C-alpha positions as CSV (number, residue, x, y, z in Angstrom):
1,M,95.0,110.3,89.8
2,L,98.4,109.8,91.5
3,T,100.3,106.6,91.9
4,G,102.9,106.3,94.6
5,A,101.0,109.0,96.6
6,S,102.2,107.7,100.0
7,G,105.9,107.7,99.1
8,F,108.6,110.3,99.6
9,V,108.0,112.2,96.3
10,G,104.3,111.3,96.1
11,S,103.4,112.9,99.5
12,A,105.2,116.1,98.4
13,I,103.2,116.2,95.2
14,V,99.9,115.6,97.1
15,R,100.7,118.6,99.2
16,E,101.5,120.7,96.1
17,L,98.3,119.6,94.4
18,E,96.1,120.3,97.4
19,S,97.8,123.7,97.9
20,R,96.6,124.7,94.4
21,G,93.1,123.4,94.9
22,Y,93.3,120.1,93.1
23,G,91.4,117.0,94.3
24,V,93.6,113.9,94.5
25,S,92.7,110.3,93.7
26,A,95.4,108.0,95.1
27,M,96.2,104.4,94.7
28,S,96.3,102.2,97.8
29,R,98.9,99.5,98.2
30,S,96.6,97.6,100.6
31,G,94.1,97.3,97.7
32,G,96.7,95.9,95.3
33,G,97.8,99.2,93.9
34,I,98.5,99.5,90.2
35,F,98.5,95.7,89.8
36,A,94.9,95.4,90.8
37,P,92.9,96.2,87.6
38,A,89.6,96.9,89.3
39,A,91.2,99.2,91.9
40,L,93.2,101.0,89.2
41,D,90.2,101.6,87.0
42,A,88.2,102.8,90.0
43,A,90.9,105.2,91.0
44,I,91.3,106.7,87.6
45,R,87.7,107.0,86.7
46,G,86.5,110.6,86.5
47,C,90.1,112.1,86.7
48,E,91.5,114.7,84.5
49,A,95.1,113.6,84.6
50,V,97.5,110.9,85.8
51,I,100.8,111.4,87.6
52,H,102.7,108.2,87.6
53,L,105.5,107.9,90.2
54,V,105.7,104.2,91.2
55,G,109.3,102.9,91.1
56,I,111.8,101.0,93.1
57,I,115.6,101.3,93.7
58,K,116.1,97.7,94.9
59,E,114.6,94.5,93.6
60,R,113.2,91.7,95.8
61,P,112.8,88.8,93.3
62,S,111.7,86.4,95.9
63,A,108.7,88.6,96.5
64,G,108.1,89.2,92.8
65,V,109.4,92.8,93.0
66,T,111.6,93.5,90.0
67,F,112.6,96.5,87.9
68,E,110.9,94.9,84.9
69,G,107.7,94.3,86.8
70,V,107.4,97.6,88.6
71,H,109.0,100.1,86.1
72,Y,107.8,98.6,82.8
73,E,104.8,96.3,83.5
74,G,103.5,98.8,86.1
75,T,103.7,101.6,83.7
76,V,101.9,99.5,81.0
77,R,99.1,98.9,83.4
78,V,98.7,102.6,84.3
79,V,98.9,103.8,80.7
80,D,96.4,101.3,79.5
81,A,94.0,102.2,82.4
82,A,94.3,105.9,81.4
83,V,93.4,105.0,77.8
84,R,90.5,102.9,78.9
85,A,89.2,105.8,81.1
86,G,89.7,108.4,78.4
87,V,92.1,110.4,80.6
88,R,94.6,111.9,78.1
89,R,97.0,113.9,80.3
90,F,99.8,111.8,81.8
91,V,102.9,113.1,83.7
92,H,105.5,110.4,84.2
93,M,108.5,110.0,86.6
94,S,111.5,108.4,84.8
95,A,115.1,108.8,85.8
96,L,118.2,110.7,84.6
97,G,120.3,108.1,82.8
98,A,117.3,106.2,81.3
99,R,118.4,105.1,77.9
100,P,118.5,102.1,75.6
101,G,121.4,99.8,76.2
102,A,122.2,101.3,79.7
103,A,124.5,99.3,81.9
104,S,122.0,99.0,84.7
105,N,118.7,97.2,84.4
106,Y,117.2,100.0,86.5
107,H,117.8,102.5,83.7
108,R,116.9,100.1,80.9
109,T,113.5,99.4,82.4
110,K,112.9,103.1,83.1
111,Y,113.5,103.7,79.4
112,A,111.3,100.9,78.3
113,A,108.5,102.4,80.3
114,E,109.1,105.8,78.6
115,E,108.9,104.1,75.2
116,Y,105.6,102.5,76.0
117,L,104.1,105.8,77.1
118,R,105.5,107.7,74.1
119,A,103.9,105.2,71.8
120,S,100.5,105.7,73.3
121,E,97.8,108.2,72.3
122,L,98.2,110.1,75.6
123,D,99.3,113.7,76.1
124,W,102.4,112.9,78.1
125,T,105.2,114.7,79.8
126,I,108.3,112.9,81.1
127,F,110.6,114.0,83.9
128,R,114.1,112.5,84.3
129,P,115.3,113.7,87.7
130,S,118.7,113.1,89.3
131,L,119.0,112.2,92.9
132,I,116.0,113.6,94.8
133,H,116.6,114.7,98.3
134,G,114.4,115.8,101.2
135,P,113.7,115.0,104.9
136,R,111.6,111.9,104.2
137,G,114.0,110.4,101.7
138,E,115.8,107.2,102.6
139,F,119.0,108.5,101.0
140,M,119.1,111.5,103.3
141,R,118.3,109.4,106.3
142,M,121.2,107.2,105.4
143,E,123.4,110.3,105.1
144,A,122.4,111.4,108.5
145,R,123.3,108.0,110.0
146,W,126.7,108.1,108.4
147,A,127.3,111.7,109.5
148,R,126.4,110.8,113.1
149,R,128.3,107.5,113.0
150,T,125.3,105.4,113.8
151,A,125.5,103.1,110.8
152,P,128.3,101.0,109.2
153,P,131.0,101.6,108.3
154,F,130.8,104.1,111.2
155,L,134.3,105.6,110.8
156,F,133.8,107.2,107.4
157,M,131.1,108.1,104.8
158,P,131.5,105.6,102.0
159,Y,131.0,105.7,98.2
160,F,131.9,103.3,95.4
161,G,135.1,104.3,93.5
162,G,136.6,103.1,90.3
163,G,140.0,101.4,89.9
164,L,141.7,98.7,91.9
165,L,141.7,100.6,95.2
166,G,138.6,102.7,94.5
167,R,140.7,105.9,94.1
168,R,139.7,106.7,90.5
169,G,136.5,108.5,91.5
170,A,132.9,108.0,90.6
171,G,130.1,109.8,88.7
172,R,128.8,113.2,89.6
173,L,125.3,113.9,90.9
174,Q,122.9,116.8,90.6
175,P,120.7,116.6,93.6
176,V,117.2,118.2,93.3
177,F,114.9,119.1,96.3
178,V,111.8,117.1,96.5
179,E,109.6,120.2,96.8
180,D,111.0,121.5,93.5
181,V,110.2,118.2,91.9
182,A,106.6,118.5,93.2
183,R,106.3,122.0,91.9
184,A,107.6,120.9,88.5
185,F,105.1,118.0,88.2
186,V,102.1,120.1,89.1
187,D,103.3,123.0,86.9
188,A,103.4,120.6,84.0
189,L,99.7,119.9,84.3
190,E,99.1,123.6,83.8
191,K,101.5,124.1,80.9
192,P,100.2,122.5,77.6
193,K,103.5,123.3,75.9
194,T,105.2,120.6,78.0
195,I,103.1,117.9,76.3
196,G,105.3,115.5,74.3
197,E,108.5,116.7,76.0
198,V,111.1,115.0,78.1
199,Y,112.8,117.1,80.8
200,P,116.2,116.1,82.4
201,F,115.9,117.6,85.8
202,G,118.3,118.3,88.7
203,G,119.4,121.1,91.0
204,P,122.1,123.7,90.1
205,D,124.9,121.9,91.8
206,Q,127.0,119.1,90.1
207,L,128.7,117.3,93.0
208,T,131.1,114.4,93.3
209,W,130.2,111.8,96.0
210,P,132.9,113.1,98.4
211,Q,131.5,116.7,97.9
212,L,128.0,115.5,98.5
213,H,128.9,113.6,101.7
214,R,130.9,116.6,103.1
215,L,128.1,119.0,102.3
216,C,125.6,116.7,104.2
217,A,127.9,116.2,107.1
218,R,128.4,120.0,107.6
219,A,124.7,120.6,107.5
220,I,123.8,117.7,109.8
221,V,126.5,117.6,112.4
222,G,128.2,120.9,111.9
223,H,131.5,119.7,110.4
224,E,132.9,117.3,107.8
225,R,133.4,113.6,108.2
226,W,136.1,111.4,106.7
227,V,135.0,110.2,103.3
228,A,136.5,107.1,101.7
229,A,135.9,104.9,98.7
230,L,135.1,101.2,98.5
231,P,136.3,99.7,95.2
232,A,133.3,99.4,92.8
233,W,134.6,96.0,91.5
234,Y,134.7,94.6,95.0
235,A,131.2,95.9,95.7
236,K,129.8,94.2,92.6
237,L,131.5,91.0,93.5
238,I,129.9,91.1,96.9
239,T,126.4,91.5,95.3
240,R,127.0,88.2,93.5
241,I,128.0,86.3,96.7
242,V,125.9,87.8,99.5
243,P,122.1,87.5,99.4
244,G,120.6,90.8,98.5
245,A,118.4,90.9,101.6
246,L,121.6,91.2,103.7
247,L,123.1,94.1,101.8
248,P,122.3,97.8,101.9
249,F,123.0,98.2,98.2
250,N,122.6,96.2,95.0
251,R,124.6,95.7,91.8
252,D,122.6,98.3,89.8
253,Q,123.3,101.0,92.4
254,V,127.1,100.3,92.2
255,I,126.9,100.5,88.4
256,M,125.0,103.7,88.4
257,S,127.3,105.3,90.9
258,Q,130.1,105.2,88.4
259,E,128.2,107.2,85.8
260,D,127.6,110.9,85.7
261,N,124.0,111.7,86.7
262,I,124.0,115.3,85.6
263,C,122.1,117.4,83.0
264,D,121.7,120.7,81.3
265,L,118.8,122.6,82.9
266,T,118.3,125.0,80.0
267,K,115.3,123.2,78.5
268,F,113.6,123.0,81.9
269,V,114.2,126.6,82.8
270,D,113.0,127.9,79.4
271,A,109.8,125.9,79.7
272,F,108.9,126.4,83.3
273,G,110.4,129.9,84.0
274,W,112.1,129.1,87.3
275,S,115.3,127.3,88.5
276,P,115.6,124.5,91.1
277,R,117.2,125.5,94.4
278,A,120.7,124.7,95.5
279,M,121.1,121.7,97.8
280,E,122.9,123.6,100.5
281,Q,120.1,126.1,100.7
282,T,117.3,123.6,101.0
283,L,119.2,121.1,103.1
284,S,119.8,123.8,105.8
285,G,116.1,124.0,106.3
286,Y,115.6,120.3,107.3
287,A,119.0,118.9,108.2
288,K,118.5,119.0,112.0
289,A,115.2,117.2,111.7
290,L,116.8,114.2,110.0
């Protein structure tokens, strides 16, 4: 059973599962998804494993969509449903940076979900990916709009920088291709040695935000665009003043942008026997289609 099957990562995992001959039982948002107990139990009944992907990057409290509700409470419901159904194998999507006491609520709730799963009787594997990129991802669609100057701030590709004027830099990223993520999740189902393990996961490149923007611009429009920083302190202030529905970012995203989101791939490569592909290599295959 796969949660989040219609999403960016979920659709890639569905394709990978089907290419290896697996049948897929997927949750439907229209039927209430993971928050509809009867639908959840029906979807998981008779399955051999659960892949749990559901997560959000932006809260909508007025609609009852919060990090706590989706990341933690949602995971509790799926884990409990797996236990009720007697489905022991569980592969879980967390996030690089998930940890107790994290500055962002996003990372704290991701870690709380991990802890609930680890305390269960299930045979679990947890992945903590860095930024996932691919042609259907909202992040790369935003990169394309900035590169083509069709979205604010139009004149430059922005990022949040530390310091008074934003010139102190920000955290580094380790982008990983969505098809490599899908391969890893399905591989985990076939590798019993991954049970009880947590895998930090990213591509081979550790990039600053300016490097990432320039790489994307070269691939999408054939040359680099001007990259400039917005002070992180100012962006956080804006999130306290302007309603979230009117902003393309939230406070947690600003906070997380200041942290390194990188990892050592040694544990992953040793367990899975292959290395994720570089961003420039994979982006070249889909950039023009963005």
